[in-house]
C-alpha positions as CSV (number, residue, x, y, z in Angstrom):
1,M,20.7,-54.0,16.9
2,D,21.6,-50.5,17.8
3,Q,23.3,-50.5,21.3
4,S,22.1,-46.9,22.6
5,V,18.4,-48.5,22.1
6,T,19.4,-51.5,24.3
7,L,21.0,-49.2,26.9
8,E,18.0,-46.7,26.9
9,S,15.7,-49.5,27.4
10,S,17.6,-51.1,30.0
11,Q,17.8,-47.9,32.1
12,P,15.2,-47.7,34.9
13,K,12.6,-45.1,34.2
14,Q,12.9,-42.1,36.5
15,P,9.5,-41.2,38.1
16,P,8.4,-37.7,37.4
17,R,9.7,-35.0,39.4
18,D,7.5,-32.9,41.7
19,P,7.5,-29.5,39.9
20,L,8.1,-27.5,43.0
21,L,11.3,-29.7,44.0
22,Q,12.5,-29.3,40.3
23,L,12.1,-25.5,40.6
24,V,13.8,-25.2,44.0
25,S,16.7,-27.5,42.7
26,L,17.2,-25.1,39.8
27,Q,17.7,-21.8,41.8
28,E,21.2,-20.5,41.7
29,A,23.2,-19.8,45.1
30,S,22.8,-16.2,44.4
31,G,19.1,-16.3,44.4
32,C,18.2,-16.1,40.6
33,W,17.0,-18.9,38.1
34,V,18.6,-19.3,34.8
35,L,16.7,-19.3,31.6
36,D,17.1,-22.8,30.4
37,P,15.3,-25.6,29.2
38,H,15.0,-27.2,32.8
39,L,13.3,-24.1,34.1
40,A,10.8,-24.1,31.0
41,A,10.2,-28.0,31.8
42,A,9.5,-27.2,35.8
43,L,6.9,-24.5,34.6
44,G,5.2,-26.8,32.3
45,K,6.4,-24.9,29.2
46,T,9.1,-25.3,26.2
47,S,12.0,-23.0,26.0
48,E,10.7,-21.3,23.1
49,E,7.2,-20.5,25.1
50,V,9.4,-19.1,28.0
51,E,11.9,-17.0,25.9
52,K,9.4,-15.4,23.5
53,P,7.4,-13.3,25.7
54,K,10.6,-11.9,27.6
55,P,10.6,-8.2,27.3
56,A,13.5,-7.1,25.0
57,S,15.1,-4.9,27.6
58,V,15.2,-7.5,30.3
59,K,18.1,-9.8,30.9
60,Q,17.4,-13.4,30.9
61,D,18.1,-14.3,34.4
62,V,15.8,-11.4,35.8
63,W,13.1,-12.8,33.5
64,A,13.7,-16.4,34.7
65,T,13.5,-15.3,38.4
66,I,10.1,-13.3,37.8
67,L,9.0,-16.3,36.2
68,A,9.8,-18.7,39.1
69,L,8.4,-16.3,41.6
70,I,5.2,-16.0,39.5
71,W,4.8,-19.6,39.4
72,L,5.4,-20.3,43.3
73,H,2.8,-17.6,44.1
74,G,0.3,-18.7,41.4
75,F,0.6,-22.6,41.9
76,K,2.3,-23.3,45.3
77,M,0.6,-21.1,47.7
78,D,-0.4,-24.2,49.6
79,A,3.2,-25.0,50.2
80,Q,4.4,-21.5,50.8
81,E,6.3,-22.6,54.0
82,E,8.7,-24.7,51.9
83,W,9.8,-22.0,49.5
84,E,9.0,-18.6,51.1
85,L,13.0,-18.4,52.2
86,L,14.1,-19.1,48.7
87,A,11.6,-16.6,47.3
88,M,12.9,-13.9,49.7
89,K,16.5,-14.5,48.3
90,A,15.1,-14.2,44.8
91,V,13.4,-11.0,45.6
92,S,16.7,-9.7,47.3
93,W,18.6,-10.7,44.1
94,L,16.3,-9.0,41.7
95,R,16.4,-5.7,44.1
96,A,20.1,-5.8,43.9
97,Q,20.1,-6.0,39.9
98,K,18.0,-2.7,39.9
99,A,16.4,-4.3,36.8
100,S,14.0,-2.1,34.7
101,G,10.8,-3.6,33.2
102,V,9.8,-5.6,36.3
103,T,6.0,-4.5,36.0
104,E,6.1,-5.5,32.4
105,C,7.9,-8.8,33.1
106,V,5.2,-9.6,35.8
107,E,2.4,-8.8,33.4
108,A,3.9,-10.8,30.6
109,G,4.7,-13.5,33.1
110,N,1.2,-13.8,34.4
111,A,-0.2,-14.0,30.7
112,L,2.5,-16.9,30.0
113,L,1.5,-18.9,33.0
114,G,-2.2,-18.1,33.4
115,C,-1.7,-16.4,36.7
116,T,-2.9,-13.1,38.1
117,V,-0.1,-12.7,40.7
118,Q,0.4,-8.9,41.5
119,K,3.7,-7.3,41.6
120,D,3.7,-6.4,45.4
121,A,2.5,-10.0,46.2
122,V,5.8,-11.3,45.1
123,G,7.7,-8.7,46.9
124,L,8.7,-6.4,44.0
């Protein structure tokens, strides 16, 4: 019998994490998010789904941070008190990057996530 199977089956199942808590836990100290499989999972997408629509001229962490902000505004407005400070930190980080293509990112992010969040609604 394969020991890895035995070990896996003896591990207690982790309860599914709240996507909001998952997303919050992934924010970097600087205020940005990193484009990785954990972020994709928190957004309910695969890595390929979140990477493909990224505008070519935009850095991955800028794209990831905009996606996180759109998701928060699109799906978690009922919990805004819980995340508004980290969103402000993210917006400050984005402004400091002087990123180009923010409008294009917001449009592509809305299309990806099925949202209609306006650029000014997220503070950009």
